[in-house]
C-alpha positions in Angstrom: 133.1 16.5 3.3 131.9 16.8 6.9 130.0 14.0 8.5 126.9 16.0 9.0 126.7 17.1 5.3 123.7 16.0 3.4 123.1 15.6 -0.3 119.8 16.6 -1.8 118.8 13.8 -4.2 115.2 15.0 -4.7 114.4 15.7 -8.4 114.5 19.4 -9.2 111.5 20.8 -11.1 112.3 23.2 -13.9 110.4 26.5 -13.9 108.0 26.9 -16.8 109.4 29.5 -19.2 107.7 32.8 -18.9 106.5 32.8 -22.5 104.6 29.6 -21.9 102.8 31.2 -19.0 101.7 34.2 -21.1 99.7 34.8 -24.2 102.2 33.4 -26.7 101.0 29.8 -26.7 97.4 30.9 -27.3 98.4 33.2 -30.2 100.5 30.5 -31.7 97.6 28.1 -31.7 95.4 30.9 -33.1 97.8 31.6 -35.9 98.1 27.9 -36.8 94.3 27.4 -36.7 93.7 30.6 -38.9 96.2 29.6 -41.6 95.2 25.9 -41.5 91.5 26.3 -42.1 92.0 29.0 -44.7 94.6 26.9 -46.5 91.7 25.0 -48.1 91.5 27.9 -50.6 95.2 28.8 -51.0 96.1 29.0 -54.6 92.5 28.9 -55.9 92.2 31.8 -58.4 88.4 31.5 -58.5 87.7 31.0 -54.8 85.4 33.9 -54.9 84.4 36.8 -57.2 85.2 40.3 -56.0 88.8 39.9 -55.0 89.6 38.8 -58.6 88.8 42.4 -59.6 90.7 44.0 -56.7 93.7 41.8 -57.5 93.6 42.7 -61.2 93.5 46.4 -60.6 96.1 46.2 -57.8 98.4 44.2 -60.1 98.0 46.7 -63.0 98.9 49.6 -60.7 102.5 48.3 -60.9 102.4 49.4 -64.6 101.3 52.9 -63.9 97.6 52.3 -64.4 95.2 54.1 -62.1 91.9 52.9 -60.5 88.8 54.8 -61.6 90.7 56.0 -64.7 92.2 53.0 -66.5 90.1 50.5 -64.7 86.7 51.2 -63.1 85.1 50.2 -59.8 83.5 52.0 -56.9 85.6 50.6 -54.1 88.0 53.0 -52.4 91.6 53.5 -53.6 93.1 52.1 -50.4 91.7 48.6 -51.2 93.4 48.5 -54.6 96.6 49.9 -53.0 96.7 47.0 -50.6 96.4 44.5 -53.4 99.0 46.4 -55.4 101.4 46.2 -52.5 100.8 42.5 -52.0 101.4 41.8 -55.7 104.5 44.0 -55.8 105.9 42.0 -52.9 104.6 38.5 -53.6 103.8 38.3 -57.3 100.5 38.3 -59.2 99.1 35.0 -58.1 96.0 34.4 -56.0 98.1 32.7 -53.4 99.8 36.1 -52.7 96.7 37.9 -51.6 95.3 34.8 -49.9 98.4 34.5 -47.7 98.1 38.2 -46.9 94.4 37.9 -46.1 95.2 35.0 -43.8 97.7 37.3 -42.0 95.2 40.1 -41.7 92.6 37.6 -40.4 95.1 36.4 -37.8 95.7 40.0 -36.7 92.0 40.4 -36.3 91.9 37.2 -34.2 94.8 38.5 -32.1 93.1 41.9 -31.5 89.8 40.0 -30.6 91.8 38.0 -28.1 93.3 41.2 -26.5 89.8 42.7 -26.2 88.3 39.5 -24.8 91.1 39.3 -22.1 89.5 42.4 -20.5 86.6 40.2 -19.4 87.7 36.5 -19.5 90.7 34.3 -19.1 93.2 33.2 -21.8 91.4 30.0 -22.6 88.0 31.6 -23.2 89.6 34.5 -25.1 91.3 32.0 -27.4 88.0 30.3 -28.1 86.4 33.7 -28.8 89.2 34.7 -31.2 88.9 31.3 -33.0 85.1 31.8 -33.3 85.7 35.3 -34.8 88.1 34.0 -37.5 85.8 31.1 -38.3 82.9 33.5 -38.7 85.0 35.5 -41.2 85.3 32.4 -43.4 81.7 31.3 -42.8 80.6 34.6 -44.4 82.4 34.0 -47.6 85.6 35.9 -46.6 87.8 32.8 -46.9 89.8 34.2 -49.7 90.4 38.0 -49.7 87.3 40.1 -49.7 87.4 43.6 -48.4 86.0 42.8 -45.0 89.2 40.9 -44.2 91.3 44.0 -44.7 89.3 46.6 -42.8 88.6 44.4 -39.8 92.0 44.8 -38.2 91.8 48.6 -38.5 88.3 48.7 -36.9 89.5 46.3 -34.2 92.5 48.6 -33.6 90.1 51.4 -32.9 88.3 49.3 -30.3 91.5 48.3 -28.6 92.5 52.0 -28.3 89.1 53.2 -27.0 87.8 50.4 -24.8 89.7 51.6 -21.7 87.9 54.9 -20.9 90.2 55.4 -17.8 93.4 55.3 -19.8 95.6 58.4 -18.9 96.4 58.8 -22.6 92.8 58.3 -23.8 92.7 61.5 -25.9 95.8 60.7 -27.8 94.6 57.1 -28.3 91.3 58.5 -29.6 93.1 60.6 -32.1 95.0 57.6 -33.4 91.8 55.6 -33.5 90.2 58.2 -35.7 93.1 57.9 -38.1 92.7 54.1 -38.2 89.0 54.7 -39.0 90.0 56.9 -41.9 92.3 54.2 -43.2 89.4 51.7 -42.8 87.2 54.0 -44.9 89.7 53.7 -47.7 89.1 50.0 -47.7 85.3 50.1 -47.7 83.2 53.1 -47.1 80.4 51.2 -45.3 82.5 51.2 -42.1 81.3 54.7 -41.6 78.7 53.8 -38.9 81.4 52.1 -36.9 83.6 55.1 -37.2 80.8 57.3 -36.1 80.2 55.1 -33.1 83.8 55.1 -32.0 83.9 58.9 -32.5 80.8 59.4 -30.4 82.1 57.1 -27.7 85.3 59.0 -27.5 83.5 62.3 -27.2 81.2 60.9 -24.5 84.2 59.7 -22.5 85.7 63.2 -22.8 82.4 64.8 -21.7 82.3 62.5 -18.6 85.8 63.7 -17.8 84.6 67.2 -17.6 85.7 68.6 -21.0 83.8 71.9 -21.8 81.3 72.0 -24.7 83.5 74.3 -26.8 86.5 72.0 -26.3 84.4 69.0 -27.2 83.3 70.7 -30.4 87.0 71.4 -31.3 87.8 67.8 -30.5 84.9 66.5 -32.7 86.2 68.6 -35.6 89.7 67.2 -35.0 88.3 63.6 -35.0 86.4 64.3 -38.3 89.5 65.7 -39.9 91.7 62.8 -38.9 89.0 60.4 -40.2 88.8 62.2 -43.5 92.5 62.7 -44.0 93.2 59.5 -46.0 90.2 60.1 -48.3 91.1 63.8 -48.7 94.7 62.7 -49.6 93.4 60.4 -52.3 91.1 63.1 -53.6 94.0 65.6 -53.8 96.0 63.0 -55.7 93.3 62.6 -58.3 92.8 66.4 -58.5 96.6 66.7 -59.1 96.5 64.3 -62.1 93.3 66.0 -63.5 91.0 63.1 -62.7 89.0 64.3 -59.7 85.7 63.9 -61.6 86.5 60.2 -62.2 87.4 59.8 -58.6 84.2 61.5 -57.4 81.9 59.6 -59.6 83.3 56.2 -58.9 83.6 56.7 -55.1 80.4 58.6 -54.4 78.0 59.5 -57.2 77.7 56.0 -58.6 76.9 54.6 -55.2 73.6 56.4 -55.3 72.8 55.7 -58.9 73.1 51.9 -58.7 69.6 50.4 -58.5 68.7 48.3 -55.4 68.5 44.6 -55.8 65.1 42.9 -55.5 66.0 41.5 -52.1 66.9 44.9 -50.8 68.6 44.6 -47.4 67.1 41.2 -46.5 66.7 38.0 -48.6 64.7 35.0 -47.5 67.8 32.8 -47.2 69.3 35.2 -44.7 67.2 33.7 -41.9 69.5 30.6 -42.0 72.6 32.6 -43.0 72.6 34.9 -40.0 71.7 32.2 -37.4 75.3 31.7 -36.1 75.4 35.4 -35.3 72.0 35.4 -33.7 72.8 32.4 -31.5 76.1 33.9 -30.4 74.8 37.4 -29.7 71.5 36.3 -28.1 73.4 33.7 -26.0 75.9 36.2 -24.8 73.2 38.8 -23.9 71.2 36.1 -22.0 74.2 34.9 -20.2 75.3 38.4 -19.2 72.0 39.1 -17.5 70.9 35.7 -16.3 74.0 33.5 -15.8 77.1 35.6 -15.0 77.5 39.3 -15.2 80.6 40.1 -17.3 83.3 42.2 -15.5 84.1 44.9 -16.2 80.5 45.3 -17.5 81.4 48.6 -19.2 83.8 46.8 -21.5 81.1 44.2 -22.5 78.6 47.0 -23.0 81.1 48.7 -25.3 81.3 45.5 -27.3 77.5 45.3 -27.5 77.2 48.9 -28.7 80.0 48.4 -31.3 78.2 45.3 -32.6 75.1 47.4 -33.2 77.2 49.9 -35.2 78.7 47.0 -37.2 75.2 45.8 -38.0 74.5 49.4 -39.3 77.5 49.1 -41.5 76.2 45.8 -42.9 72.8 47.3 -43.6 74.1 50.7 -45.0 73.9 49.8 -48.7 70.5 49.5 -50.4 71.4 45.9 -51.5 72.9 43.7 -48.9 74.7 40.4 -49.6 75.3 37.7 -46.9 79.1 38.1 -47.0 78.7 41.6 -45.6 77.9 40.1 -42.3 81.6 39.1 -41.9 81.9 42.7 -40.4 80.1 41.3 -37.3 82.5 38.5 -36.7 84.7 40.1 -34.0 82.0 42.2 -32.2 79.6 39.3 -32.0 82.3 36.9 -30.7 83.0 39.5 -28.0 79.3 39.9 -27.1 79.2 36.1 -26.7 81.9 36.2 -24.0 79.5 35.7 -21.0 78.2 32.5 -22.7 81.7 31.3 -23.6 83.3 32.1 -20.3 84.7 28.8 -18.8 84.3 30.2 -15.3 80.5 30.5 -15.8 77.9 28.0 -14.8 78.2 25.9 -17.9 82.1 26.0 -17.7 83.9 25.4 -21.0 81.0 23.4 -22.7 79.5 26.3 -24.7 82.8 27.4 -26.1 83.7 23.9 -27.2 80.3 23.1 -28.7 79.9 26.4 -30.5 83.4 26.2 -31.9 82.8 22.7 -33.1 79.5 23.6 -34.7 81.1 26.5 -36.6 83.9 24.3 -37.8 81.4 21.7 -38.9 79.4 24.4 -40.8 82.6 25.3 -42.7 82.6 21.8 -44.3 86.3 22.1 -45.0 86.8 18.6 -46.7 84.0 19.3 -49.1 85.1 22.8 -49.7 88.6 21.6 -50.4 87.4 19.1 -53.1 85.2 21.9 -54.6 88.2 24.3 -54.7 90.4 21.7 -56.4 87.7 21.2 -59.1 87.2 24.9 -59.6 90.9 25.8 -59.9 91.3 23.0 -62.4 88.3 24.3 -64.4 89.8 27.8 -64.4 93.1 26.6 -65.7 91.4 24.5 -68.4 89.4 27.6 -69.5 92.6 29.7 -69.6 94.5 27.0 -71.6 91.6 26.8 -74.1 91.4 30.6 -74.5 95.1 31.4 -74.7 95.8 30.4 -78.3 93.0 32.7 -79.5 94.0 35.9 -77.8 97.1 38.0 -77.2 98.3 40.8 -74.9 98.1 43.5 -77.6 94.9 43.8 -79.6 93.2 40.4 -79.9 91.5 40.3 -76.6 89.4 38.0 -74.5 86.1 39.4 -73.2 84.7 38.0 -70.0 81.0 38.8 -70.4 80.2 36.6 -67.4 82.8 34.5 -65.6 86.1 34.8 -63.7 88.0 38.1 -64.1 91.2 36.2 -63.4 91.0 34.6 -66.9 92.5 37.8 -68.4 95.7 37.2 -66.4 95.8 33.5 -66.7 95.3 33.5 -70.5 97.8 36.4 -71.0 95.1 38.4 -72.8 94.5 42.1 -73.1 91.2 43.6 -71.9 88.8 45.3 -74.4 87.2 47.6 -71.8 88.0 49.5 -68.7 85.0 47.8 -67.1 87.0 44.7 -66.4 84.6 43.3 -63.8 81.8 41.4 -65.8 79.1 42.5 -63.4 79.4 46.1 -64.5 78.3 45.4 -68.0 75.9 42.5 -67.6 74.1 43.6 -64.4 70.8 45.4 -64.9 71.3 47.1 -61.5 74.3 48.9 -63.0 72.6 50.3 -66.1 72.5 53.9 -64.9 75.5 53.7 -62.5 78.4 53.8 -64.9 80.2 56.6 -66.6 79.1 55.2 -70.0 75.9 53.9 -71.4 76.0 50.2 -70.6 74.5 49.0 -73.9 76.8 51.3 -75.9 79.9 49.9 -74.2 78.7 46.3 -74.9 78.2 47.2 -78.5 81.7 48.8 -78.6 83.4 45.7 -77.1 81.6 43.4 -79.5 82.7 45.6 -82.4 86.3 44.9 -81.5 85.6 41.2 -82.4 87.2 39.7 -79.3 89.2 36.5 -79.9 87.3 34.7 -77.2 84.2 35.4 -75.1 83.4 33.8 -71.8 79.7 33.4 -70.7 77.7 31.6 -68.0 74.4 29.8 -68.3 72.9 32.0 -65.5 73.8 35.4 -64.1 75.0 35.9 -60.5 72.8 39.0 -60.6 69.9 40.3 -62.7 71.1 40.5 -66.2 70.4 43.4 -68.5 68.2 41.6 -71.1 69.1 44.0 -74.0 72.8 43.6 -73.4 72.4 39.8 -73.1 70.5 39.8 -76.5 73.4 41.7 -78.1 75.9 39.2 -76.8 73.9 36.1 -77.7 73.3 37.4 -81.3 77.1 38.0 -81.7 77.9 34.5 -80.4 75.5 32.9 -82.8 77.0 34.8 -85.8 80.7 34.8 -85.1 81.6 32.3 -82.3 81.7 28.7 -81.6 81.7 27.1 -78.1 85.0 25.4 -77.3 84.8 24.4 -73.6 82.2 24.3 -70.9 83.1 23.8 -67.2 81.2 23.8 -64.0 82.2 26.6 -61.6 80.3 27.9 -58.6 77.3 25.8 -59.6 77.2 27.5 -63.0 78.1 26.3 -66.5 80.8 28.6 -67.8 81.6 28.4 -71.5 84.6 29.7 -73.5 83.6 30.7 -77.0 86.2 31.4 -79.7 85.9 33.4 -82.9 84.9 31.0 -85.7 87.2 30.6 -88.7 84.7 32.1 -91.1 84.3 35.2 -88.8 88.1 35.6 -88.6 88.4 35.5 -92.5 85.6 38.1 -92.8 87.4 40.3 -90.3 90.6 40.0 -92.2 88.9 40.8 -95.5 87.2 43.9 -94.2 90.2 45.0 -92.3 88.4 45.1 -88.9 90.8 44.7 -86.0 90.1 44.3 -82.4 90.6 47.4 -80.2 92.4 47.4 -76.9 
């Protein structure tokens, strides 16, 4: 070594890996948060109501049974197909669809993050995405309701269309319309959002100088792409000779169902929608009085989309609070100017609003409640199971958890497996059968067990309720009552004297 040689003894700093400087850490945190806060309900078969029906019909599709024909509901075929695929891959349990729903929710959060990055930095975008996924749970979509499954599709449309200057905008718009068609096959009420995205795409094409005749052709192409999934399902039902069943369940019955007394607005909605109001109003105020979002066109797109999402919520004649989950992502994006950590208030609004939402979720209390309810469901199933079978001695859930059919191993005495369809007065004229006649027919099969609740989740049909109560007094005895969703749910079993009379007369339950 030469005399003038030197040795560098200064510590060498290692470069930060590229993935740590990108979006990956934010998305990993978002994924962990999404699954962690939804894990409260993992494995709870009675976490909520509607997904029990979707799960049952989807599960039965594996056995060649068909929605609207073998089992009745008015939700689109695509929703049942999603549940059917989930159960085919992961088994029939509630955990299967809850894990899948958590995955869908994370995808929604990720797409919200991507959209937010157009206006804000990674930290703010992560907070916005976390707020969006918390809003989904806050509006009773913590298990697997339909809003969870159409949200990523609608967000995908927004991702494809938000950049009006993209050189491939027309192709992206075509793909967006197809995604909208798939979303319609999850829930038809996304129609106003699809209409907004279609109108936005046509406006962009008009601004680019496309001629009126060409715009009309493009509009027809958009409409066809959006209708393709539904047309495909309709053709399938026509091919199996059940188009009428498809048409009635998907469209006619929607207009024949009576509106609830609350209509589109109930008194408790004032409190229920307050998180959405605070976020959207705060975002609008911040955009015009604190810090103008850039690019402003992207934020204006989010605001217009939020209005179309509100139209989706208010489309049915009867609105329930959980419908507002459809506003989770667009409202979080409208709130970006308020959440922006480079704004006058820095990171404070993002932290405070996120903490407030997390507090409102009441996760420890909800976990204790979930443990109690899943235990109650399994107790009911264990009590019912000895009195029913999978062939002809069926359970009938007049009012209670649909999942009891699967948990108890029972057959089902009616194609109207969801209790609400036969006990709800609003459904009286919206079924393919006379509601009272179907109740009489089911009772005539002498179910081995009947499940009731002390009060209805909706307005009960008083005549149907009188028929059930009279049959319970004559032929059944209460065996177990549990508390579930703040109701007293009772399992009744056929009394020994009724069973002997049935055997003497040769009356057998019907499937």
